[in-house]
N, C-alpha and C positions, 0 to 999 in steps of 0.2 A: 659482415653483419647480416648474414642471410637468416633464413628461418631455421628453427631447431630441427635436427634430424633425429633418427631413432637412436643413434649412438649417444647423443647428448641427453635424451630422455632416460636411457638406461643408466647413465652415470648419475643423474639426479635421483632416480629411484633407489639406487644402491646407497647413496649418501643419506637419503631420508631413512632408509631401513637401518643404517648404522646409527643414526641419531636417535630415532624413536624406538626401534625394536619391533619385532613382529607382533607382539601382543597389542602394543599401542596402535600399530597400523591397522590391526583387525578392528579395534574399537573405532578408530577414525573412519574406516571404510563403512562400518555398519551405521555410524552416526550420519555419515554423508548420504548413504542410501535412504535412511529414514527422512532426511531433510529433503531430498529430491522427491520422494514419494509424497510428502506433505505438500510440497510446492505444486506438484501436478494436481493433487486433490483440490487444493485451494483454487487453482486456475480453472478446473472443470466446474467447481461450485460457482465461481464468478461468471462463467459463461452461461450457466443455468439461470442465474439471477438476471442476466442481461436479456434473456429470452422471455422472461415472465413480464406481463404488463404491470405498471405501477398500481398500487392499491389506492383507491379513492377513500379518503378519510371521511368526507362528508361534503354536502353542498354549501354549507355556510362558511363564509370566510372568517378568518381569525380577526378578533378585535384587539387592538392595542391602545389602551387608554392614554399611554404616554404620547403616542403619535397624535392623537386627537387634541391633546392639550397643546402641543407645540404648533399644530396647524391652526388652532384657534388663536394662539398668541401671535402667530405670524400674520393672520388676517387682521387682528386688532391693531398691530403695529403698522400694517399697510394702510388701514383706513385712517390712522392718526397722521401718517405722513402726507396723505392726500389733503387732509383738512387744513 
């Protein structure tokens, strides 16, 4: 159960060629090449995004009325339990 050698890889390649044919293999090769190119491009775009500083939207914090309501209700409940 060692690693695969060149002989095994050639046998696998021949079997794949017999199953799919040369035209289909050419299509698969070009599709695979485009996929690798797209992956590399996406990785380089991701690195560029990591290097840019984050954008500041504004100095004012966002307000959430639902949170204020629940905080007010919690304070009311807390004062009622103390009394």
